[in-house]
C-alpha positions in Angstrom: 19.2 -5.9 -4.5 18.3 -2.4 -5.4 19.7 0.6 -3.6 17.5 3.6 -3.1 18.7 7.1 -3.8 17.9 9.7 -1.0 14.3 10.6 -0.8 13.0 14.0 -1.8 10.3 15.7 0.3 7.8 18.1 -1.3 4.5 19.7 -0.5 2.3 19.1 -3.5 -1.1 17.5 -3.7 -4.4 17.7 -1.9 -6.0 14.3 -1.4 -9.6 14.3 -0.1 -9.2 18.0 0.6 -6.1 17.3 2.8 -2.7 18.8 2.0 -0.1 16.2 1.7 3.6 15.8 2.0 5.1 13.8 -0.9 8.1 11.7 -0.2 9.6 10.1 -3.3 12.5 7.8 -3.9 14.1 6.1 -6.8 15.9 2.8 -6.7 19.0 2.0 -8.7 16.9 -0.3 -10.9 14.8 2.7 -12.0 11.7 1.9 -10.0 10.0 4.8 -8.4 8.0 5.1 -5.2 5.9 8.0 -4.2 4.3 8.3 -0.7 1.7 10.9 0.1 1.3 11.6 3.8 -1.4 13.8 5.4 0.4 17.0 6.3 -1.6 17.4 9.5 -1.6 13.9 11.1 1.2 12.0 9.2 -1.0 9.2 8.0 -0.2 7.6 4.6 -3.0 8.5 2.2 -1.6 7.2 -1.1 1.3 5.4 -2.5 2.3 5.1 -6.2 4.8 2.6 -7.3 6.0 1.7 -10.8 7.1 -1.7 -12.2 9.0 -2.3 -15.4 7.1 -4.7 -17.6 7.5 -6.0 -21.2 4.9 -3.4 -22.2 6.7 -0.5 -20.4 6.5 1.1 -17.1 3.2 0.4 -15.2 2.0 2.4 -12.2 0.1 1.0 -9.3 -1.7 3.5 -7.0 -3.0 2.5 -3.6 -5.2 5.0 -1.7 -5.9 4.5 2.0 -9.0 5.9 3.8 -11.5 5.3 6.6 -8.8 5.3 9.3 -10.0 3.8 12.6 -8.2 2.9 15.8 -7.7 -0.8 16.5 -5.8 -1.8 19.6 -4.3 1.7 19.8 -3.1 1.8 16.1 -4.8 3.8 13.3 -5.5 1.5 10.4 -7.0 2.2 7.0 -10.1 0.2 6.7 -10.5 1.0 2.9 -7.8 0.5 0.3 -8.4 1.4 -3.3 -6.0 -0.1 -5.8 -5.7 1.3 -9.3 -3.7 -0.1 -12.2 -3.9 0.6 -16.0 -6.2 -2.5 -16.4 -8.7 -1.4 -13.8 -9.3 -0.8 -10.1 -10.8 -2.4 -7.0 -11.5 -1.6 -3.4 -10.8 -3.6 -0.3 -13.1 -2.8 2.6 -12.1 -4.2 6.0 -14.9 -4.8 8.4 -13.0 -6.0 11.5 -9.4 -6.0 12.7 -8.0 -8.3 15.3 -4.3 -8.0 16.0 -2.0 -10.6 17.4 -4.7 -13.3 17.5 -3.4 -16.9 17.9 -3.6 -18.8 14.6 -4.2 -22.6 14.6 -1.0 -24.3 13.5 -3.1 -26.8 11.5 -3.7 -24.0 8.9 0.0 -24.2 8.0 0.3 -28.0 7.5 0.8 -29.1 3.9 -1.8 -31.5 2.6 -0.6 -35.1 2.4 -2.0 -35.6 -1.2 -3.0 -33.5 -4.1 -6.8 -32.7 -4.3 -8.7 -34.7 -6.9 -9.9 -32.9 -9.9 
């Protein structure tokens, strides 16, 4: 298990015109994490994390936008993920929290599907 060195807090970047507070931490296994919070409302606007791979250190950036209130909680309805190989966006249309889930969905199939 990695231990995390104390986080640093800096005022650095503007994201979408909003000033942010950067909180960065580094684990003992050399992985870094950077969290960018909106300075005015405290919402997480972006995270950047790094993974060590055989090809070197690869970043993953996730941007959060289109915040809406769902059951009293502000949730980002749009996530944009960027990696060296490309990017994609997840757009959420509807959020339902604490909805009962049918237990049948968690039952393992009795046999392998035919091919």
